DRENDREN-331977 format. One record per residue: y negated, x, z of N, C-alpha, C, CB in turn. Coordinates in steps of 0.001 Angstrom, whole numbers, padded with zeros to 6 digits, always signed. Glycine has a CB too. Layout:
BEGIN
YXZYXZYXZYXZ ...
% end
This chain:
BEGIN
-007397+079510-089479-008930+079356-088551-009897+078355-089083-009866+080808-088544 -010585+077300-087951-010872+076658-088468-012098+076432-089433-010665+076208-087820 -012704+075634-090298-014135+076011-090749-015144+076041-089955-014584+075281-091631 -016437+076000-090620-017896+075721-089880-017942+074325-089871-019301+076331-090644 -017273+073898-090844-017690+072349-091001-017217+071222-089732-016935+071813-092478 -015802+071813-090063-014419+071209-088833-015269+071691-087011-012188+072682-089209 -016000+072506-087154-015976+072906-085942-017248+071777-085875-016089+074642-085571 -018124+071899-086332-019489+071129-085765-019004+069306-085689-021096+071455-087152 -017571+068899-086788-017321+067930-086603-016814+067714-084761-016436+067710-087749 -015714+068127-084961-015393+068339-083514-016057+067799-082441-015438+069512-083253 -017389+069048-082986-018777+069196-081419-019322+067112-081940-021128+071325-081979 -019446+067087-082920-020337+066180-082589-019040+064563-082518-021817+066253-083964 -017295+064934-081907-017351+063969-082272-017371+064169-080074-016179+063237-083649 -017341+064776-079369-017074+065588-077911-018704+064848-077678-016781+067871-077864 -019204+064493-078233-020773+064444-077812-020746+062569-077937-022143+065537-079220 -020189+061914-078906-020521+060401-079143-020160+060135-077884-019758+059491-080328 -018508+060986-077792-017671+060319-076122-018111+060494-074830-016283+060904-075786 -018740+061658-075223-019642+061471-073784-020876+061547-073707-019416+062318-072835 -021507+060557-074604-022415+059432-074606-021716+057917-074361-023148+059483-076000 -021106+057788-074596-020354+056260-074480-020080+056096-073478-019193+055901-075127 -019452+057510-072650-018797+057071-070983-019812+057287-070238-017476+057974-070261 -021527+057387-070825-022086+057459-069724-023004+056168-069803-022733+058811-069515 -022933+055646-071615-023386+054666-071250-022381+053310-070739-024183+054492-072252 -021076+053493-070526-019952+052558-069849-020521+052609-068559-018283+053069-069886 -020779+053843-067933-020498+054292-066064-022315+053617-065592-020213+056969-065622 -023400+053747-066677-024450+052827-066541-024674+051094-066625-025106+053311-067359 -023516+050833-067619-023280+049344-067241-022554+048808-066005-022583+048797-068251 -021696+049888-066076-020811+049137-064572-022119+049602-063197-018593+050314-064129 -022725+050493-063102-023910+050588-061911-024497+050050-062128-024626+051490-061522 -024775+049218-063143-025966+047827-063244-025248+046482-062168-026078+047060-065399 -024096+046416-063404-022924+045430-062786-022728+045148-061268-021594+045988-063175 -023029+046475-060538-022745+046607-059221-023320+046488-058454-022424+047316-058913 -024499+047106-058988-025758+046627-058330-026010+044927-057990-026895+047121-059315 -026114+044484-059371-026210+042526-059652-025278+042427-058630-025586+041563-061434 -023862+042307-058576-023231+042021-057550-023514+042592-055872-022100+042336-058038 -024027+043331-055481-024618+043909-054032-025649+042465-054044-025612+045893-054045 -026454+042550-054441-027786+041205-054198-027932+040621-053015-027618+039859-055039 -028194+040182-052114-027255+039005-051292-028497+037727-052156-027254+039149-048807 -026924+037083-051987-027318+035801-052466-028671+034994-051795-026084+034978-052275 -029282+034675-052615-030812+033745-052642-030414+032160-051905-031473+033422-054686 -030704+031656-050952-030267+030373-050494-031386+030078-051180-030006+029928-048950 -031095+028207-051602-031203+027534-052340-032443+026487-051171-029685+027112-052970 -034099+026317-052177-033916+025505-051436-033628+024424-050915-034188+025560-051318 -033607+023676-051533-032142+022211-051724-031282+022345-050627-030853+022338-053275 -030584+023304-049759-029422+023363-049037-030030+024697-047936-027912+023677-050146 -030966+023778-047148-031101+024991-045431-030173+024665-044738-032497+024873-044200 -030108+025469-044035-029098+025985-042767-028913+024633-042194-029795+027210-041506 -028228+023785-041839-028555+023048-040364-028720+023924-039113-027362+022059-039965 -029370+023343-038560-030110+023485-037354-028969+023261-036056-031410+022325-037374 -028770+024088-035327-027519+023720-034022-028287+023135-033142-026648+025053-033165 -027610+022483-032857-028208+020993-031761-027079+021426-030836-028078+018868-032468 -027899+021380-029183-027470+021159-028217-027293+020201-027812-027809+021553-027670 -025917+020202-028020-025179+018794-026457-024944+018592-025436-024232+018329-026226 -025650+019674-024563-024754+020205-023898-025860+018571-022051-024852+022783-024007 -027212+018433-023215-027905+017706-021573-027286+016152-021936-030275+017687-021335 -026423+015446-023552-026657+014649-023845-024781+013994-023124-027358+014772-025361 -024225+015520-022621-022712+015658-021995-022612+015209-021011-022150+016809-021768 -023414+016385-020273-024185+015983-018639-024442+014842-018289-025488+016459-018353 -025146+013529-018999-025491+012440-019028-024417+011209-019035-026251+012507-019970 -023444+011515-019878-022644+011529-020169-021119+011448-018497-023015+012619-021187 -021687+012100-018539-020537+012334-017446-021212+011778-015914-020083+014224-017373 -022816+011703-015430-023255+011185-014796-022713+009564-014790-024394+011565-015018 -022669+009048-016352-022678+007494-016208-021011+007537-015523-022960+006445-018005 -020227+007735-016000-018693+007848-015721-018310+008169-014360-018067+008893-016559 -019081+009144-013910-019277+009217-012045-019754+007667-011077-020856+010505-011706 -020406+006720-012065-021160+005656-011612-019854+004892-010734-021952+004734-012975 -019883+004088-009808-018786+003316-009064-019571+002427-009638-018381+003331-007409 -018100+001275-010135-018217+000211-010589-018791-000599-009673-017190-000168-011041 -019199-002145-009943-020226-002609-008908-018586-003650-008078-022099-003795-009836 -017384-003552-008794-016460-004184-007712-015988-003710-007343-015755-004898-007726 -015696-002374-007229-015505-000973-007016-015646-000952-005308-016711+000019-007937 -017039-000784-005476-017926-000913-004421-018005-001350-003601-018594-001125-004485 -017983-003009-004102-017840-004016-002859-016803-004014-002557-018142-005315-002924 -015646-003182-002751-013701-003246-002678-014473-002679-001400-012106-002108-003943 -014504-001577-001316-014553-000778-000350-015735-001237+001001-014828+000550-001096 -016392-001680+000581-017798-001445+001232-017825-002982+002583-019350-001578-000392 -016437-003754+001796-016006-005575+002732-015601-005024+003558-014802-006921+002249 -015156-003603+004022-013749-003745+005352-014981-003065+005898-011713-002793+005358 -014676-002965+007329-015597-002640+008660-014653-000712+008775-015158-004291+010566 -014088-000918+008807-013197+000307+009049-013264+001635+007589-011425-000465+009239 -013345+001041+006903-014002+001839+005849-015429+002123+005710-013712+001316+004771 -016348+001431+006661-017785+001359+006283-017970+002052+007421-018606-000050+006040 -017003+002316+008792-017678+003139+009902-017135+004604+009309-017122+002696+011690 -016287+005029+007780-015466+005674+007532-016974+006652+007032-014139+005055+006626 -017293+005977+006390-018833+006439+005295-019280+006690+006169-019861+005496+004305 -020090+005995+007109-021101+005737+008048-020522+007875+009252-020636+003409+009102 -019982+007801+009414-019213+009004+010361-019240+010142+009585-017589+008739+010790 -018589+010298+008287-018987+011277+007464-020471+011132+006935-018040+011323+006402 -021519+010384+006673-022848+010856+006561-023649+011253+007429-023433+010186+006115 -022765+010568+008472-023185+011796+010323-023433+012560+010354-022486+012340+011368 -021602+013699+010449-021383+014659+010269-021565+015673+009300-020725+014513+010460 -021718+015167+008410-021746+016413+006698-021012+017155+006417-022695+017457+006423 -019420+017341+007435-019051+018337+007200-017431+017497+006876-019413+019508+008362 -016659+018248+006902-014983+018162+006468-014348+017859+008097-014215+020029+005606 -014049+016266+008000-013218+016211+009277-012265+016384+009494-013125+015483+009771 -011551+015161+010797-009880+015774+010638-009982+013874+011004-008831+017495+012163 -008662+013801+010514-008200+012178+010401-008028+011644+011885-006592+011955+009516 -007853+012817+013143-007361+012435+014339-008638+012211+014734-006459+013342+015152 -009848+012579+014232-010922+012807+015239-011761+011152+014872-012000+014554+014862 -010937+011378+013477-011949+009741+012977-011446+008686+014043-011471+008899+011014 -010186+008791+013667-009531+007327+013631-009791+006999+015419-007486+007349+012990 -010055+008252+016216-010129+008077+017854-012058+007532+017958-009638+010108+018901 -012528+008243+016411-014440+007621+016747-014294+006456+016392-015961+008264+015778 -013443+005934+016017-013094+004488+015033-012567+003618+015928-011928+004622+013724 -011267+003863+016417-010636+003300+017248-012026+002609+019006-009285+004674+017479 -012554+003679+019427-013445+003308+019994-014268+002597+019764-013791+003872+020249 -015014+002360+018353-016031+001569+018160-014856+000094+018377-016978+001922+016517 -013817-000090+017563-014132-001495+017757-013184-002377+018867-014014-002127+016330 -012872-001031+020146-012222-001418+021579-013326-000941+022289-010697-000704+022077 -014581-000716+021744-015822-001317+022380-015530+000159+023994-015573-003733+022834 -015029+001534+023616-014481+001658+024729-015271+003672+024426-012414+001054+024824 -014779+003912+024853-015469+005511+024825-013258+006324+024206-016494+006267+027531 -014224+007760+024017-013005+008236+023051-011872+008733+024053-013482+009585+021921 -012435+008662+025143-011309+009276+026794-010615+008352+027241-012094+009751+028344 -011539+007144+027112-010585+006294+027736-009770+005150+026861-011333+005646+028794 -009613+005987+025549-008268+005152+024487-007237+005795+024847-008284+005250+022684 -006208+004942+025061-004981+004998+025094-004420+005396+024383-004556+004295+025232 -002877+005434+023829-002394+005816+022489-002155+004973+021718-001420+006458+022436 -002004+003846+022039-001880+002389+021229-003031+002406+020396-001902+000949+022195 -003916+002396+021078-005414+002646+019708-005196+003536+019136-007009+002978+020047 -005386+004309+019717-005480+005598+018635-004415+005699+017274-005152+007022+019562 -003136+005218+017481-002116+004770+016825-002562+003678+015654-001184+004239+017851 -003098+002934+016163-003087+001315+014951-004181+002289+014044-004032-000909+015778 -005075+002583+014903-006730+003166+013994-006196+004296+012918-008191+004208+015333 -005000+004642+013505-004697+005926+012845-003800+005922+011682-004139+006796+013770 -002889+005340+011871-001528+004553+010930-002312+003108+009384-000249+003231+012737 -002921+002602+010357-004114+002023+009009-005355+003148+008225-005268+000656+009868 -005816+004305+008889-006606+004992+007402-005686+005596+006564-007740+006238+007657 -004475+006365+007360-003385+007267+006775-002798+006338+005697-002200+007797+007923 -002608+005198+005701-001731+004609+004360-002441+003429+004257+000036+004305+004501 -003913+003067+004652-003951+002147+003923-005789+003065+002783-003978+000372+005131 -006503+002335+003932-008144+002958+003882-008347+003558+003262-008759+003574+004689 -007752+005317+003243-008198+006728+002716-008183+006734+001892-007783+007745+002875 -006056+006418+001366-005784+006477+000081-006702+005389-001002-004281+006240+000077 -007064+004580-000710-007966+003651-001826-009515+004354-001995-008190+001826-001160 -009596+004672-001171-011172+005466-000948-011423+006790-001454-011525+005699+000551 -009784+007813-001734-009940+008408-002284-009909+008120-003647-009481+009037-001875 -008938+006837-004048-008865+006782-005043-010040+006347-005898-007963+006269-005091 -010514+006083-005283-012180+005460-005974-013663+006428-006131-012771+004139-004804 -013240+008348-005118-013728+008858-005509-014918+008924-004605-013645+008585-006555 -014611+008202-003751-015488+008191-002144-015244+009284-001122-015088+006843-001227 -013815+009602-001139-013999+010500+000029-012998+011488-000690-013595+009872+001709 -012578+012709-000086-011979+013461-000836-010329+013469+000238-013005+014980-001122 -009291+012945+000048-008668+012860+001010-007654+013788+000781-008353+011658+001292 -006949+014469+001726-006085+015825+002170-005034+015489+003287-007131+017067+002816 -004175+014708+002484-002910+013620+003728-001701+015232+003634-001736+011185+002531 -001749+016120+003388-001368+017273+004001-001738+018187+004795-001159+017742+003468 -002219+018164+004694-003654+018852+006180-004757+017792+006516-004925+020490+005514 -004288+016546+006193-005076+015559+007294-006302+015981+007379-004541+015517+008773 -007177+016234+006176-008779+016819+006061-009540+015447+004874-008780+018949+005096 -010425+014817+005779-011733+014376+005557-012398+014633+004467-012429+014731+006386 -013238+014124+003578-014674+015125+003588-015498+014197+002111-014188+017435+003135 -016123+014198+001931-017535+013591+001179-016337+013178-000529-019409+015399+000912 -016662+012734-000731-017072+012610-002527-017390+012591-003519-017184+012454-002992 -017404+012739-005078-018607+012850-005430-019571+011273-005743-018425+013788-006628 -018378+009863-005451-018962+009150-005529-019758+008559-004078-018234+008534-006228 -019254+008763-003167-019564+008101-002459-021398+008201-002065-018554+008356-001543 -022156+009055-002765-023728+009136-002525-023761+007423-002783-024832+010351-003819 -023887+006843-003611-024308+005360-004014-024270+004538-003448-023885+004831-004784 -022730+004703-002366-022523+003664-001568-023381+004051+000105-020749+003465-001547 -024139+005052+000638-024575+005054+001644-025632+004393+001550-024638+006057+002096 -026658+004045+000494-027608+003392+000739-027515+001383+000460-028592+004249-000118 -026105+001425+000730-025343+000143+001140-025224+000304+002373-024014-000153+000546 -024931+000880+003269-024426+000840+004727-025523-000474+005808-024638+002777+005383 -026402+000450+005440-027333-000401+006431-028272-001401+006137-028076+000357+007076 -027267-001685+005127-028135-003104+004527-026911-004001+004453-029037-002960+002761 -025110-003747+004371-024576-004347+004652-024173-004908+005902-024144-004060+004170 -024983-003543+006885-024520-004013+008400-025473-005012+008812-024511-002789+009569 -026755-005385+008541-027923-005834+009360-027189-007775+008632-030100-004893+008707 -026975-007592+007453-026507-008881+006321-025178-009674+006943-025969-008137+004558 -023839-008666+008045-023216-009057+008132-023728-009529+009791-022230-008396+007572 -023925-009053+009937-024456-009520+011562-025004-010906+011762-025719-008579+012096 -026447-010624+010947-027381-011745+010529-026021-012923+010186-028585-011227+008946 -025392-012640+009610-024545-014197+008805-023299-014656+010223-023235-013549+006677 -022307-013042+010996-022599-013850+012220-023238-014530+013376-022360-013683+012475 -024360-014342+013561-025163-015004+014391-025668-016025+014027-025980-014414+014775 -025744-016256+012148-026011-017604+012300-024998-019133+012562-026641-017673+011210 -023396-018400+011866-022319-019061+012689-022403-019464+013856-021406-018446+012809 -022556-018211+015273-022149-018342+016187-023247-019570+017230-021899-016920+016518 -024541-019387+016478-025598-019948+016996-025529-021635+016490-026910-019064+016501 -025036-021537+015178-024889-023274+014308-023824-023970+015089-024239-023279+012373 -023005-023005+015232-021368-023069+016164-021895-023784+017859-020477-020816+016480 -022484-023252+018115-023094-024049+019667-023566-024822+019986-023735-023770+020320 -024458-024832+019236-026138-025542+019320-025282-027274+018972-027785-024711+017506 -024129-026794+017954-023617-028698+017863-022580-028811+018212-023493-029559+016505 -021501-027838+019186-020795-028349+020271-021498-028880+021461-019995-027418+020672 -022901-028271+021602-023457-028571+022972-023905-029815+023273-024471-027808+023263 -024971-029677+021489-025443-031207+021244-024245-033059+021633-025748-031011+019318 -023439-032346+021156-021738-033203+021315-021534-033606+023236-019960-031586+020665 -021462-032199+023181-020960-031876+024860-022322-033046+025792-021259-029456+025396 -022951-033061+025528-024082-033646+025953-024359-034965+025613-025018-032971+025603 -024579-035268+024748-023922-036303+024294-022834-037285+024893-023515-035842+023432 -021707-036777+025201-020212-037100+025739-021200-037493+026810-018750-035827+025994 -021331-036160+028133-021786-036519+029847-022690-037021+029796-022068-035534+030904 -023898-037977+028702-025387-038397+029001-024394-040563+028737-027213-037410+027191 -023204-039738+027835-022469-041763+027647-021014-041789+028805-021467-042244+025208 -021188-040941+029856-020526-041420+030722-018369-040744+030456-021049-043248+030496 -018591-039928+028888-017562-040130+028831-016656-038318+029535-017446-040772+027225 -016713-038583+030262-015730-036877+031177-014524-035870+029557-013676-038022+033196 -014031-037587+029376-013172-036635+029186-013332-036376+027982-011958-036854+029510 -013818-036913+027048-014499-036135+025524-015447-035105+025628-015336-037133+024582 -015962-035034+026566-017055-033353+026956-016030-032486+027164-018236-033233+028622 -014588-032459+028099-013372-031934+028199-012861-031390+026867-012519-032903+028747 -012865-032742+025999-012031-032392+025396-013193-030615+024411-011352-034041+024484 -014551-031587+024282-015473-030640+023560-015339-029396+023421-016518-030644+023967 -015225-029065+024763-015559-027992+025123-013651-027051+024861-016418-028239+026846 -012257-027798+025035-011174-027181+024491-011608-026853+023103-009929-028022+024570 -012233-027501+022180-012520-027472+021454-013003-026155+020822-012969-028266+021595 -014674-026421+021344-015550-025199+021302-014914-024221+020946-016162-024835+022424 -013623-023269+022295-013020-022729+022636-012346-022020+021615-012580-023299+023346 -011296-023194+021161-010860-022957+020446-010949-022568+018881-010510-023467+020776 -012616-023243+018884-013106-022317+017013-013773-021361+017830-014507-023270+015420 -014003-020804+018885-014227-019798+018664-013127-018129+018864-015280-020013+019292 -011739-018520+019727-010978-017885+018945-010451-018098+018002-010384-017588+019299 -010505-018824+017007-010289-018876+015625-011160-017446+014608-010879-020507+015237 -012753-018111+015101-013642-017106+014657-013313-016375+014662-014517-016848+014972 -013666-014927+016015-013057-014252+016350-012090-013129+015240-012578-015057+017122 -011019-014412+015212-009654-013617+015415-009169-013633+013951-008466-014379+016559 -010295-014462+012871-010493-014166+011254-011733-012802+010948-011168-015868+010445 -012121-013311+011962-013339-011641+011797-012462-010623+011902-014706-011233+013223 -012238-010240+012886-011019-009234+013406-009692-008580+011634-009808-010677+014972 -009492-010039+010981-008551-009501+009889-009117-009669+008971-007315-009968+009680 -010591-009877+008808-011290-009849+007725-011000-008024+007888-012998-010703+007769 -011807-007848+008710-012000-006089+009321-010915-004856+008706-011628-006073+011251 -009496-005980+008755-008489-005379+008901-008174-005133+007539-007589-005996+009687 -008946-005726+006481-007897-005440+005058-008225-004276+004170-007940-006722+003964 
% end
């Protein structure tokens, strides 16, 4: 049997172990609490604010869709392409290549749609389908669906509408000046030849004037069909 001193020593040892265990638990709790504390941010490294770049991206997109001047001139220099733009602007909806070709053919032949013949329709239709509409579609001026034969305004068409009326007025004034100047010049020469009694020269001047008028008309038609 254990003596009284041995039992007392055992009790003291158990008590010391218990106190050591409690102290270790306390240290662990303190350490855990210190780790759970939220990290405070240093004033020297503030959060970087979120910058909204959507507005800048929209402005860049608008700038990229702006049509270059050389492309604008290439589209507008041809009368048939200008007529396409005028028709789309007036209708404000999707059109078919058939009705567009009839409209342009009637203007070019100075007649009505009902009085057009098959050859007149076909000539304009082929020119639009093979040349003008694909070129305008590449520039984003129109959206041309070749399979369905439908045309509608493109993303870059608005900037060209402002040039239409100005271009027509400038072209009309330019051609009127050419015709007026040439007519006056040949008229003066013709009257001078008659006054001098040179009937042969006067007749030759008339022939030259008519030939010049025909050449000028043919040149204008070739330029419009380019």
